[in-house]
C-alpha positions, 0 to 999 in steps of 0.5 A: 497203559503204563506200569512196569514190565515184569522185567522192570519189576525183576530189575527193581526187586532183584527177583527172578521173573519166574519168582514174580510169576510164582508170587502172582499165582499166590496172590501177592501181586496181581498185574494188569494186562495191556492191549497186547496181553503183557503184564503191567505192574504198579510201583506198589508191587515193588513194596509188596515184593520187598515186604515178601522177601523180608518176611520170608527171610524171617521165616514167615510162611508165604500163605500167611504173608499172602493173607496179610497182603490181601487186606491191602488195596489192589493196584495202588500204594497202601497208606500208612493206616493200611500198613499199620493194620497188617503190621499188628498181625505180624507184630503178634506173631513176631512177639510170640516167636521172640518169646519162644526163642528166649524160652528155648535159649534160657532152658538150653543154657543149662543143657549145653555141655551138661552131659545130663548129670542132672536128669531130675531138672533137665528140660529135655528128660522125659522118662516114660514119655510123661510129657505126651499127655500134653501133646507132641513135640518137646513139651518141657521146652515149649513151657509145659511142666512135669507136674 
C-alpha cells in the first residue's frame, strides 16, 4: 500500500501531526491502514486539510466544514462537480456573512464617536428593552426595527 505517512502529510500541509489526528477524529480525513497498522493518507487529503485551514480561518465551524466534506468521495480526489456542489452551501453562508457585516458597518458608521447625542435614531439604544420581543442579541443591528 502506498500513500502518504502522517509525517509526510504534516510536512505538506504545515499542520502538526496532532492536528491531523484531531481532524481525523472529526471525519475530515479517513486514512487507510497498511499491514503494519500505520496510517496512510491519499493526496486528496492534502486538499481537504488545506480547505479546512482556509475555512476555519474565515470563521467557519469545524462541524459545518465536516458536514460539507462528508459529501465528497472518500479516498480519491474530488471532481470539479464535487467541489462545485459543496461550494454552493459555503457560498450561501459567505453571502449571508457579508450582508451581515455590511449592515453592521453601515449602522456603526453613525455610532462611532457620536457620544449618543441622537438617542432617537441610535441603532443601539433600546429603552425599556423593547427589542427583547424580537429575540436575543443586538436586535436593531441585526435588522429589526423599533416599530
